[in-house]
DOVO-161897 format. One record per residue (C-alpha): residue number from 1; residue in one letter; x, y, z negated. Coordinates in Angstrom, 1 decimal, m for minus. Each point is the difference from the previous one (the first is absolute). Example, Ala and Ser with C-alpha at 12.3 -4.5 7.8 and 13.67 -1.06 7.14 Angstrom:
residues 2
+------+------+--------+--------+--------+
| gupa | doba |     xx |     yy |     zz |
+------+------+--------+--------+--------+
|    1 |    A |   12.3 |   m4.5 |   m7.8 |
|    2 |    S |    1.4 |    3.4 |    0.7 |
+------+------+--------+--------+--------+
//
This chain:
residues 149
+------+------+--------+--------+--------+
| gupa | doba |     xx |     yy |     zz |
+------+------+--------+--------+--------+
|    1 |    M |    0.0 |    0.0 |    0.0 |
|    2 |    K |    1.2 |    3.5 |    0.9 |
|    3 |    S |    0.3 |    2.7 |   m2.6 |
|    4 |    T |   m3.2 |    1.8 |   m1.0 |
|    5 |    L |   m1.2 |    3.1 |    1.9 |
|    6 |    R |   m1.7 |    2.8 |   m1.9 |
|    7 |    I |   m2.2 |    2.6 |    1.8 |
|    8 |    S |   m1.7 |    3.0 |   m1.6 |
|    9 |    L |   m3.4 |    1.1 |    1.4 |
|   10 |    K |   m2.0 |    3.1 |   m0.7 |
|   11 |    S |   m3.6 |    0.1 |   m0.8 |
|   12 |    G |   m2.1 |   m0.8 |    3.0 |
|   13 |    E |    3.0 |   m1.2 |    2.1 |
|   14 |    R |   m0.4 |   m3.1 |    2.1 |
|   15 |    I |    2.5 |   m2.8 |    0.6 |
|   16 |    F |   m0.3 |   m2.7 |    2.6 |
|   17 |    V |    1.2 |   m3.4 |   m1.4 |
|   18 |    N |    0.0 |   m3.1 |    2.1 |
|   19 |    G |   m2.9 |    1.3 |    2.0 |
|   20 |    A |   m2.1 |    1.2 |   m3.0 |
|   21 |    V |   m0.7 |    3.6 |   m0.6 |
|   22 |    L |    0.3 |    1.1 |   m3.7 |
|   23 |    R |   m0.8 |    3.4 |   m1.4 |
|   24 |    V |    1.0 |    0.9 |   m3.5 |
|   25 |    D |   m2.3 |    2.2 |   m2.2 |
|   26 |    R |    2.9 |    1.5 |   m2.1 |
|   27 |    K |    3.7 |    0.5 |    0.1 |
|   28 |    V |    1.5 |   m3.5 |   m0.2 |
|   29 |    A |    3.2 |   m2.0 |    0.6 |
|   30 |    V |   m0.3 |   m3.3 |    1.8 |
|   31 |    E |    2.7 |   m2.6 |   m0.3 |
|   32 |    F |    0.3 |   m2.7 |    2.6 |
|   33 |    L |    1.5 |   m3.1 |   m1.4 |
|   34 |    N |    0.4 |   m1.9 |    3.3 |
|   35 |    D |    0.3 |    0.6 |    3.7 |
|   36 |    V |   m2.9 |    2.2 |    1.3 |
|   37 |    T |   m0.8 |    1.9 |    3.1 |
|   38 |    F |   m1.3 |    3.4 |   m0.7 |
|   39 |    L |   m0.4 |    3.5 |    1.4 |
|   40 |    L |   m0.5 |    3.2 |   m2.0 |
|   41 |    E |   m2.8 |    2.2 |    1.1 |
|   42 |    N |    2.3 |    2.8 |    1.1 |
|   43 |    H |    1.7 |   m2.4 |    2.5 |
|   44 |    V |   m3.3 |   m1.1 |    1.6 |
|   45 |    L |   m0.6 |    1.7 |    3.3 |
|   46 |    Q |   m3.7 |    0.6 |    0.8 |
|   47 |    P |   m1.1 |   m0.8 |    3.6 |
|   48 |    E |   m0.7 |    3.6 |    0.9 |
|   49 |    D |    3.6 |    0.9 |   m1.0 |
|   50 |    A |    1.6 |   m2.5 |    2.4 |
|   51 |    T |    0.5 |    2.7 |    2.6 |
|   52 |    T |    3.4 |   m0.8 |    1.4 |
|   53 |    P |    1.5 |   m3.2 |    1.4 |
|   54 |    L |    2.1 |   m0.8 |   m3.1 |
|   55 |    K |   m2.9 |    0.8 |   m2.4 |
|   56 |    Q |   m2.1 |   m2.4 |    2.0 |
|   57 |    L |    2.7 |   m2.6 |   m0.3 |
|   58 |    Y |    0.1 |    0.8 |   m3.8 |
|   59 |    F |   m3.8 |   m0.5 |   m0.2 |
|   60 |    I |    0.2 |   m3.4 |    1.6 |
|   61 |    A |    2.9 |   m1.0 |   m2.3 |
|   62 |    Q |   m1.9 |    1.1 |   m3.1 |
|   63 |    M |   m3.0 |   m2.3 |    1.1 |
|   64 |    I |    2.4 |   m2.9 |   m0.3 |
|   65 |    L |    0.2 |    0.8 |   m3.7 |
|   66 |    I |   m3.5 |    1.3 |   m0.7 |
|   67 |    N |   m1.8 |   m2.8 |    1.8 |
|   68 |    P |    1.9 |   m3.2 |   m0.6 |
|   69 |    E |   m2.8 |   m2.1 |    1.6 |
|   70 |    G |    0.6 |    1.9 |    3.3 |
|   71 |    A |    3.8 |    0.1 |   m0.3 |
|   72 |    E |    0.7 |   m2.3 |    2.9 |
|   73 |    Q |   m2.2 |    2.1 |    2.3 |
|   74 |    S |    1.5 |    3.2 |   m1.3 |
|   75 |    T |    3.5 |   m1.3 |    0.5 |
|   76 |    A |   m0.7 |   m1.0 |    3.6 |
|   77 |    M |   m1.4 |    3.5 |    0.7 |
|   78 |    F |    3.1 |    1.5 |   m1.8 |
|   79 |    R |    2.4 |   m2.0 |    2.2 |
|   80 |    K |   m1.9 |    1.1 |    3.2 |
|   81 |    S |    0.1 |    3.6 |   m1.2 |
|   82 |    V |    3.7 |   m0.1 |   m0.7 |
|   83 |    V |    0.7 |   m1.3 |    3.6 |
|   84 |    M |   m2.1 |    2.8 |    1.4 |
|   85 |    L |    1.8 |    2.6 |   m2.2 |
|   86 |    L |    3.4 |   m1.4 |    1.1 |
|   87 |    S |   m0.9 |    0.7 |    3.6 |
|   88 |    C |   m1.2 |    3.6 |   m0.8 |
|   89 |    F |    2.7 |    1.3 |   m2.3 |
|   90 |    K |    3.4 |    0.8 |    1.5 |
|   91 |    H |    1.7 |    1.2 |   m3.3 |
|   92 |    D |    2.7 |   m2.5 |   m1.0 |
|   93 |    E |   m0.5 |    0.4 |   m3.7 |
|   94 |    V |   m3.7 |   m0.5 |    0.3 |
|   95 |    L |    0.5 |   m3.0 |    2.3 |
|   96 |    A |    2.4 |   m1.7 |   m2.4 |
|   97 |    E |   m2.2 |    0.7 |   m3.0 |
|   98 |    L |   m3.1 |   m1.4 |    1.8 |
|   99 |    K |    1.9 |   m3.2 |    0.6 |
|  100 |    R |    1.0 |   m0.2 |   m3.6 |
|  101 |    I |   m3.6 |    0.8 |   m1.1 |
|  102 |    D |   m1.2 |   m2.8 |    2.2 |
|  103 |    A |    2.4 |   m2.4 |   m1.6 |
|  104 |    L |   m1.1 |    1.0 |   m3.4 |
|  105 |    V |   m3.6 |   m0.8 |    0.8 |
|  106 |    V |    1.0 |   m3.3 |    1.6 |
|  107 |    Q |    1.8 |   m0.8 |   m3.3 |
|  108 |    G |   m3.1 |    0.8 |   m2.0 |
|  109 |    R |    1.3 |    3.3 |   m1.3 |
|  110 |    A |   m2.8 |    2.3 |    1.1 |
|  111 |    F |    0.4 |    2.2 |   m3.0 |
|  112 |    D |    3.6 |    0.8 |    1.0 |
|  113 |    A |   m1.1 |    0.5 |    3.6 |
|  114 |    L |   m2.5 |    2.7 |   m1.3 |
|  115 |    K |    2.8 |    1.8 |   m1.7 |
|  116 |    A |    2.2 |   m0.1 |    3.1 |
|  117 |    I |   m2.9 |    1.3 |    2.2 |
|  118 |    R |   m0.6 |    2.9 |   m2.3 |
|  119 |    G |    3.8 |    0.8 |    0.3 |
|  120 |    L |   m0.5 |    0.5 |    3.8 |
|  121 |    Y |   m2.8 |    2.6 |   m0.2 |
|  122 |    T |    2.3 |    3.0 |    0.1 |
|  123 |    I |    1.8 |   m1.3 |    3.2 |
|  124 |    E |   m3.4 |   m0.9 |    1.5 |
|  125 |    D |   m1.2 |    3.6 |   m0.6 |
|  126 |    Q |    3.0 |    1.3 |    1.8 |
|  127 |    I |   m0.5 |   m2.4 |    2.9 |
|  128 |    L |   m3.7 |    0.8 |    0.3 |
|  129 |    N |    0.6 |    3.8 |   m0.1 |
|  130 |    S |    2.7 |   m0.2 |    2.7 |
|  131 |    H |   m2.4 |   m2.1 |    2.2 |
|  132 |    E |    2.6 |   m2.7 |    0.3 |
|  133 |    I |   m3.1 |   m2.3 |   m0.2 |
|  134 |    T |   m2.8 |    1.4 |    2.2 |
|  135 |    P |   m3.3 |    0.8 |   m1.6 |
|  136 |    A |   m1.5 |   m2.5 |    2.5 |
|  137 |    T |    2.2 |   m2.7 |   m1.4 |
|  138 |    V |   m1.0 |    0.9 |   m3.5 |
|  139 |    E |   m3.6 |   m0.2 |    1.0 |
|  140 |    Q |    0.5 |   m3.4 |    1.6 |
|  141 |    I |    1.5 |   m1.3 |   m3.2 |
|  142 |    R |   m3.0 |    1.4 |   m2.0 |
|  143 |    R |   m2.4 |   m1.8 |    2.3 |
|  144 |    E |    1.9 |   m3.3 |   m0.4 |
|  145 |    I |    0.0 |    0.3 |   m3.8 |
|  146 |    A |   m3.5 |    1.5 |   m0.4 |
|  147 |    P |   m1.8 |   m3.3 |   m0.6 |
|  148 |    W |    2.1 |   m0.4 |   m3.1 |
|  149 |    R |   m1.3 |    3.0 |   m1.8 |
+------+------+--------+--------+--------+
//
């Protein structure tokens, strides 16, 4: 067994644990004594906020964690999306990181993949603002991923 993990939550805050959504009614500390898959509420991206290609990829990856029953289907969509993004992005750092992120998901490390995707948001903003990826391509990616929202 790994060492324990302690998380502090504020009143009304939600946490997603192994597919279940928990909300606490007061400030509380939760201690996980075994391996658990979880997401804190502030790391959960709402469908309407998945407005860029990487945020859409993040949304799919989070579904692997939030909905364990559909993890296989979400993983397949994630892999398809990564392939699409690899063909759209030309930025070497983004391409290398997307490959690493794909490997993390394949290894069952979706939580680590989410953290890595968040780390690319600043670069993605620069790329989108410079129109390195055309708005038409971004729209095509949105259409592909739309059924997952």
